[in-house]
Steps between C-alpha positions, in 0.01 A plus 500: 500500500406489875435874507270483199298231671480709822376805302250310291344311794466809716470557874186271533723204426795613708298595807207261431259383590385857551168678499312805613115539531264756637143532621308665207216653694399587856402189699250556780319324792800358686425425868654743744827386659511182292778431248394427145693385197614776259314405174761629249308397191678692218851396406755757379720205403545143596822363343431124566118497560561426874248749638132414539314825429147346496430263797771471770698822432817327584847460365644146471837533338576122453864599481702486825701796604504839675222739406436870554128527585324841534155642530314821578139571584263774611265336758251759621172540673184480287345782706640811658653344806851519630745225420664350801729256325590400142693177435655329201629143514705267280374140553706200401321165470193642689686647800613861570866548402543878521282782619486879484280692734404874480325682779388820327487825701237770440328269249161665507225403260662183364807660336696286270836357592716282280696228682780288367652155583795316349725200577778294353373144524629150444244319293492139400327346198173450678481815712242772431475866605199710552425861643249580755386845629303613799340826628368561853272799548370682815136414404544139387394609155586280197810581309599505136807506275491840328617484144719799416725482199573122537607562868390159630763272355700179551817384323806279530812398309778236541834643603793383299855447623389453861 
């Protein structure tokens, strides 16, 4: 009987709350060298409706536990200037929790680089998680999140048995 229940309820229940969302189009006009929230507005799935994909772009699990949180983004120059630094952050309750930094080499003409960040996090019922990205260019040009095959994404799921 227990195995039947596990199969019928699926992984969303076992590892839930769980979600994944992506940015559905290129987003432009971010200020150079200033972190901006990843506006992942299109849900792939949201097992318990705990991800806000329309206003805050944040995950509030409301179920305490350990969560695997992950994101990827392509922050790039809006013009053909070299990228000095690309960054991707996981924020917990409004503060930076984990950061990935890439310093591209030979990045002429605003080439695209995908960056990735992940963490296993302890989350309480009232915690929330957001993703921020940043791009610093040699010219101070504005930056954008380049949409390429759902490449700017954010997801999380509750770990079981931990």
